[in-house]
N, C-alpha and C positions, 0 to 999 in steps of 0.2 A: 686756202687751209686747209688740211686733213685732219680728221679725228678716228682714230682707231675707236671699233666697239669696245677694245679694253680700256679705253680711254677717258668714254664716254662715264660720267657719276650715275649711279643709281639708290634707287632709294626705296625704301616698303613702306606703306602706309595699312593701319588696322583702322577697319571699320570709316572709309573716308566717305565722309561729308555722311556719316547716320548709314554708308552701307553696308554689306555682311563683308566677314572675312579680309584677306589682302588683296594688296593694290602694289602690284610693281613698276616702276615709274622708270625709265631709262631717259637722261636729257640729252638732249638733242640740240641745242642750243642757249645760253644764260641768255638772262634779260639785256644784258650788255652788246654781247651779239648779235640780238632784234634789234638794237638800237633803240631802248625802248619802246618799242611801239608793240612788242606782246609780252607777256609774261610767263610762257611758256610754249613749249616746243618739244615732245615727248613724245617716245612710245611708253605707251601703258597697255599692261599685260593685266588680263582678270582670267586667273587663276577659275575651275570647274567650283561654282556655289558665290563666288564674289563678286560683288561692285559696287559704285558709289552712288550712295544716296541721292534722293532729291534735292536742287536747289538753284537759285534763280540768280542770274548775271545782273550786274549793276554796271553799269558802263564800262562795259566789255563783252565778246564774243568770245564763243567757245565752237570748236569746232573740229569733231569727229569723222575721222578716214578711217575705214574698216579694212585691218588687211588680213585677218584669219577669225574663224570664226562666226557665230550667231548669235549676239547679244539680244535684248530685250531692251527697246532705246524707250524712253517714256517723253513726250513731247508734251511737254506743259500737261501733264496727266494722260494724253491718249498713248496708250503704247502700240510698239509696232516691232517686228524683227529685222534686224540688218542683219544682211552679208557682206563678203569681202569685196569693196570697192563700192561701198555704199557711204553716202557725206551723211551727218548728222549737224545744222547748225542752229545753236541756242543765240538769239541776238539779245541785246540788254533790254530786260525786264519780263524776258522768259525763264521758263524754269524745264530740268531735266533731270534724267537721270540715266545712269545704264547699269546691267547685271547681265552676268552670265549665270543662266540656268541650263546649259549643258553640260557635258562630260569631256566635253572639247575647252583647250582654253581661247580665247578672244583675245586678239594684241590689235591694237590699232595707234595711230598717231592724233596727238592731241593738241590744241594748240589753241592760246586764249591771246585774242588780239586786243587792246584795250584803244577806248577813245581818246584822242590826244585833247 
């Protein structure tokens, strides 16, 4: 199966998980296409000044792969600057947030894998 970029569904969320600004999401694969082993596999774009607020995961793991930019990532309250090629993993029972405090866009692939 091939899905052209123009055929991917897109969504914009404001104040996602209590974060600032808008978050733009492009769906790469649906839950059904992921055989219900994951509930999200998206490209997420954080414009300057935006972010996803701090939240915890239960029964699932979220993985961010940074494509572009230098976001600030909170790993259970410890803040780290990430760069292109870095991976952040938030397993069940832990919390995280991510924000773009720079003047450039942040783009990443985000996948949420669910426990069976």
